C-alpha positions as CSV (number, residue, x, y, z in Angstrom):
1,M,-157.5,175.3,130.8
2,G,-155.5,178.6,131.3
3,R,-155.1,180.0,134.9
4,G,-158.1,182.0,136.0
5,K,-157.6,185.9,136.5
6,I,-156.7,186.7,140.2
7,V,-158.1,189.5,141.8
8,I,-155.2,191.8,143.1
9,R,-156.3,192.1,146.8
10,R,-155.3,191.4,150.3
11,I,-155.5,187.5,150.6
12,D,-157.2,186.8,153.8
13,N,-155.9,183.3,154.2
14,T,-152.7,183.6,156.2
15,T,-151.6,180.3,154.9
16,S,-152.4,181.2,151.5
17,R,-150.9,184.7,151.7
18,Q,-147.4,183.2,153.2
19,V,-147.4,180.9,150.4
20,T,-148.0,183.5,147.5
21,F,-145.4,185.8,149.3
22,S,-142.7,183.2,149.2
23,K,-143.3,182.5,145.3
24,R,-143.6,186.2,144.4
25,R,-140.6,187.2,146.6
26,N,-138.2,184.4,144.8
27,G,-139.5,185.6,141.7
28,L,-139.2,189.1,142.2
29,L,-135.6,188.5,143.3
30,K,-134.9,186.2,140.2
31,K,-135.9,189.0,138.0
32,A,-133.7,191.7,139.8
33,R,-130.8,189.5,139.4
34,E,-131.6,189.1,135.7
35,L,-132.0,192.9,135.1
36,S,-128.8,193.6,136.5
37,I,-126.9,191.2,134.8
38,L,-128.5,191.5,131.2
39,C,-129.0,195.2,131.1
40,D,-125.8,196.1,133.5
41,A,-128.0,198.2,135.7
42,E,-127.4,198.7,139.5
43,V,-130.4,197.1,141.0
44,G,-131.2,197.3,145.0
45,L,-134.3,195.6,146.3
46,I,-135.4,195.5,149.8
47,I,-138.4,193.6,151.3
48,F,-140.0,193.6,154.6
49,S,-142.6,190.6,155.1
50,S,-146.0,191.1,157.2
51,T,-144.0,189.8,160.0
52,G,-141.0,192.1,160.0
53,K,-138.7,189.7,158.1
54,L,-136.3,191.7,155.9
55,Y,-135.2,190.4,152.3
56,E,-132.8,192.1,150.3
57,Y,-130.8,192.1,146.9
58,A,-128.2,194.2,145.6
59,S,-126.2,194.0,142.2
60,T,-123.4,195.7,144.3
61,S,-124.1,196.8,147.7
62,V,-127.5,197.7,149.2
63,T,-125.9,200.8,151.1
64,S,-124.0,202.1,147.8
65,V,-127.7,201.9,146.2
66,V,-129.1,203.7,148.9
67,E,-126.5,206.3,149.1
68,R,-126.7,207.0,145.3
69,Y,-130.6,207.3,145.6
70,K,-130.2,209.7,148.3
71,K,-127.5,211.6,146.8
72,L,-129.6,212.1,143.6
73,K,-133.0,213.2,145.5
74,E,-131.0,215.6,146.8
75,E,-129.9,217.1,143.8
76,Q,-133.1,216.8,142.5
77,Y,-134.6,218.4,145.4
78,Q,-132.1,221.2,145.1
79,L,-132.7,221.6,141.3
80,L,-136.5,222.0,142.2
81,N,-135.5,224.5,145.0
82,P,-133.2,227.5,143.8
83,A,-132.8,229.1,146.9
84,T,-130.9,226.1,148.3
85,E,-128.6,225.9,145.5
86,V,-126.4,228.4,146.9
87,K,-126.1,226.4,150.3
88,F,-125.5,223.3,148.3
89,W,-122.3,225.0,146.3
90,Q,-121.0,226.3,149.8
91,L,-120.9,223.0,151.0
92,E,-119.6,221.6,147.9
93,V,-116.9,224.0,148.0
94,A,-115.9,223.6,151.7
95,R,-115.7,219.7,150.8
96,L,-113.4,220.2,147.8
97,K,-111.3,222.4,149.8
98,Q,-111.1,219.7,152.6
99,Q,-110.3,216.9,150.1
100,L,-107.4,219.7,148.3
101,Q,-106.1,220.0,151.7
102,H,-105.8,216.4,152.4
103,L,-104.0,215.7,149.4
104,Q,-101.7,218.2,149.7
105,E,-100.8,216.9,153.1
106,C,-100.4,213.6,151.8
107,H,-98.2,214.7,148.9
108,R,-95.8,216.4,151.6
109,Q,-95.8,213.4,153.4
110,F,-94.9,211.3,150.6
111,M,-92.3,213.8,149.6
112,G,-90.6,213.2,153.2
113,Q,-91.8,216.5,154.8
114,E,-94.0,217.4,157.8
115,L,-93.4,213.8,159.5
116,S,-93.2,215.1,163.2
117,G,-96.7,214.7,164.0
118,L,-96.9,210.7,162.6
119,S,-96.7,207.9,164.7
120,V,-94.5,204.9,164.0
121,K,-97.7,203.0,162.6
122,E,-98.5,205.9,160.1
123,L,-94.9,206.0,159.2
124,Q,-94.8,202.4,158.5
125,D,-97.9,202.6,156.4
126,L,-96.6,205.5,154.6
127,E,-93.3,203.5,154.0
128,N,-95.5,200.7,152.7
129,K,-97.2,202.8,150.5
130,L,-93.7,204.3,149.2
131,E,-92.8,200.8,148.3
132,M,-95.7,199.9,146.8
133,S,-95.2,202.8,144.7
134,L,-92.0,202.2,143.3
135,K,-92.8,198.8,142.7
136,G,-95.4,200.1,140.2
137,I,-93.3,202.9,139.0
138,R,-90.4,200.1,138.4
139,A,-92.7,197.6,136.7
140,K,-93.8,200.5,134.4
141,K,-90.6,201.7,133.6
142,D,-89.4,198.1,132.8
143,Q,-92.4,197.5,130.7
144,I,-91.7,200.5,128.7
145,L,-88.1,199.7,128.3
146,I,-89.0,196.2,126.9
147,E,-91.4,197.9,124.3
148,E,-88.8,200.4,123.2
149,I,-86.4,197.4,122.9
150,R,-89.0,195.4,121.0
151,E,-89.6,198.5,118.6
152,L,-85.7,199.0,118.0
153,N,-85.2,195.4,117.3
154,R,-88.2,195.2,114.8
155,Q,-86.6,198.6,113.1
156,G,-83.3,197.0,113.1
157,A,-85.2,193.8,111.5
158,L,-86.9,196.2,108.6
159,M,-83.8,198.2,108.2
160,H,-81.6,194.9,107.7
161,Q,-84.1,193.8,105.1
162,E,-84.2,197.0,103.2
163,N,-80.3,196.9,103.1
164,R,-80.4,193.5,101.9
165,E,-82.7,194.5,99.1
166,L,-80.3,197.4,98.0
167,H,-77.6,195.4,97.9
168,M,-79.4,192.9,95.5
169,K,-80.7,195.9,93.6
170,V,-77.1,197.1,93.3
171,D,-75.5,194.0,92.2
172,L,-78.5,193.3,89.7
173,T,-78.0,197.0,88.3
174,G,-74.3,196.2,88.3
175,H,-75.0,192.9,86.1
176,E,-77.0,194.7,83.9
177,N,-74.7,197.6,82.9
178,T,-71.7,195.0,82.7
179,E,-73.7,192.6,80.1
180,P,-73.9,195.7,77.3
181,Q,-70.1,196.3,78.0
182,Y,-69.3,193.0,77.7
183,K,-71.3,192.7,74.2
184,V,-69.8,195.8,72.9
185,Y,-66.1,194.5,73.7
186,R,-67.1,191.5,72.1
187,A,-68.5,193.0,69.0
188,S,-65.5,194.9,68.7
189,D,-63.1,192.1,68.8
190,V,-65.2,190.3,66.4
191,T,-64.8,193.2,63.9
192,Q,-61.4,193.6,64.3
193,A,-60.9,189.9,63.5
194,N,-62.9,190.1,60.9
195,S,-60.9,193.2,59.4
196,C,-57.6,191.5,60.2
197,H,-58.9,188.4,58.2
198,K,-60.2,190.4,55.3
199,S,-57.0,192.3,54.9
200,Y,-55.1,188.8,55.0
201,N,-57.2,187.3,52.3
202,T,-56.5,190.3,49.9
203,C,-52.7,190.3,50.4
204,D,-53.1,186.8,49.7
205,V,-55.2,187.1,46.8
206,Y,-53.2,189.6,45.3
207,G,-49.9,187.9,45.9
208,S,-51.0,184.9,44.0
209,H,-53.2,186.1,41.0
210,S,-51.3,189.2,40.3
211,P,-49.2,189.2,36.8
212,I,-45.5,189.1,37.0
213,N,-44.0,191.7,34.5
214,L,-40.9,190.3,33.3
215,Q,-38.2,192.7,31.6
216,L,-35.1,192.0,29.5
217,S,-32.5,194.6,30.8
218,Q,-29.9,195.5,28.0
219,P,-26.3,194.5,29.0
220,R,-24.0,197.0,29.7
221,P,-21.0,197.2,27.5
222,E,-18.0,196.1,29.4
223,Y,-14.5,197.5,28.3
224,S,-12.2,194.3,28.2
225,E,-9.4,193.3,26.1
226,K,-11.3,190.2,24.7
227,P,-13.4,192.6,22.0
228,E,-9.9,193.6,20.5
229,K,-8.8,190.3,20.1
230,V,-11.7,189.3,18.1
231,T,-11.4,192.2,15.9
232,K,-8.0,191.5,15.3
233,L,-8.6,188.0,14.5
234,G,-11.4,189.0,12.1
235,L,-9.2,191.1,10.0
236,Q,-6.3,188.6,9.6
237,L,-9.0,186.5,8.4
238,Q,-10.0,188.5,5.6
């Protein structure tokens, strides 16, 4: 069987009223906590029991929630009442001027000026703040320098890699240019060798198969004493 519908009215029985308050209070606090976590909402819950006991829950703090609530209500009230808008802005300007004056005074003190009115404790606090500021500045400077060094190393590695690739391309191009020249030189050497071989064979062929022309030359007359003797002998024989 399902639960019957409960009539929403004051419970007369004190014991039942206290039990119901405890159960509903715990459920309400649980829902407020879940709402703040799930929806990232700033939740503030204030409960007073019938006996005057306080129960509260806040995602940040009850004071900050209440101050935010009051400020928002004041702004809404001022928007609803334009007559008070001038006064609100006058107060806002006065507050900003006071804040600016305080910041200028702190700045002068950080610069080492207007320190005559400060006590020893205030000077020590100022010194501690300056040391903390210096530590933060040095840490930030070291971080920036480390990042710059890493970036320079990365760029140097990239440039080195590009340089190696360029050297490889130059070597490959030189090798490609050398091969045609070698082929041309080799072809010219082969051509010269073939031409010499052909000329040698031609001379050999002509030397071995060319006809030899022999001619008899007429003897030249020689004038000596022998023919005269032969003539004389012939004459005598007759």
